[in-house]
N, C-alpha and C positions, 0 to 999 in steps of 0.2 A: 590465891590471893589471901588477903587479909584476916583471919579469924574473927575479929571485928568485924568486917562489912557478910562471912557468911553467918553469924549470927543475930547480926541485926540490922537484914534490911528496913524495916520499918522505920528504925532511927534517920540512916541514912536519908528517902523518900522525905520525913517529914525536915531534917536537913535542908534538903535542896527546895523545897517547898518554903520555909522559912527565907533563905537565901534569893529566890526567885521575888519576894515580897520584899523584902530591902533592900535589892538592887533597884525595883522600880521604886521607891519610895523614893532613893534618893539618888535619881535621874536619867532611868534608863528608861525609856516611853513605851512601857507595855500594856496592852486594855485587857481587862481582865480573862477575857475569850483565849489570848494567846498565853497570858498564865494558867491556863488551866490545861492548855493544849501541851506546854513546857510539863509545867506537873504527870503530864499523863503520857510524853511519853519517857522520863523521869521513870515512873511505874512502871509499862513496859520493858526497860533498859533492865532494872533492875530483877524485877518476873524473867526474864532472859539470862542474867545471870546466876539467880538463883538457881534456875533449872538447869544451866552448865553446869553449874555445882554438884550439884544432887542427881542428875542423867536422869530426868524425872521431865516427860512432857517438855521435849526442848521444840521438837516441831510447831506444838501449839505456842509456843514464847516468841519467837522467831515470827512466826505470823501475826501478834500479837503487837511486836515492835515492828514489823514493818508497814502495819495498820497505822500506827501512835506515828512510825515518822514521816508517813505521807496525810497525814495530818498534819504536822508542826509546818513543816512544806503547804500545806493549803494556807495555813492560817498565819503566815507572814506569807502571801503574798504570790504563794506559786500556781501558776492559770491554769487547771488542769479539768479536764472537767469527768463527771461521775464516773462513764466511761472511761476514760484513759483512770484514773483512780483503779475501779474495777477490774480493767487489763492486768495492770502491773502488780495489782495483787494477786492474783489468779495468776501470774510469772512467778509469784516467788513460794504458791502453794504448789505450782508445779515443781519446782527444783526443792523444796523440805519433802513432797512425797519421795521425787527421786528418791532422794539421800535418805532418807527412811524405810524404801524397798531394802535398801543395802547393809539396814541397823537388824533388821526384824525376820526373827525364826516364826517358821508359822508353829504352834503346839504340836498339831498332830501329822507325825509318816504320810509321805506323800504315800494315794492309792494305787498298790502295783494293779498292771494291764491284765488279763488271762495271758497265757500265749497258749497259742494255737500247737497245738499237737500236730508234727510230723504225715503227711500222708504214707499211706501206707505203699511200697513199691510193689507192683507186682511184675513179677520177670518169668 
């Protein structure tokens, strides 16, 4: 990944926001709500990229991006009920949890169970 992107995520977000306004001013018919959702998805995507780059909070960034992508799809006409959106986000949460479980180790050692001494044998 180029150094400029890793060092200037806010600059890239500002460029995306201005580019959306520019193309809207010159013919792309977007409402202000659609522009806001595009910028929210861009922010979530940049947050995801930054999280992957610095290896911190990747799960939260993935869920934020999925949530923003659903909002974008609904903003552009996807006809999902709130229940359907919640189910998709819940599924994404479960996938992230399954992945996180393989990446995280407990800070403490497991507690060992006491062993029972063998019973004395009478001969």
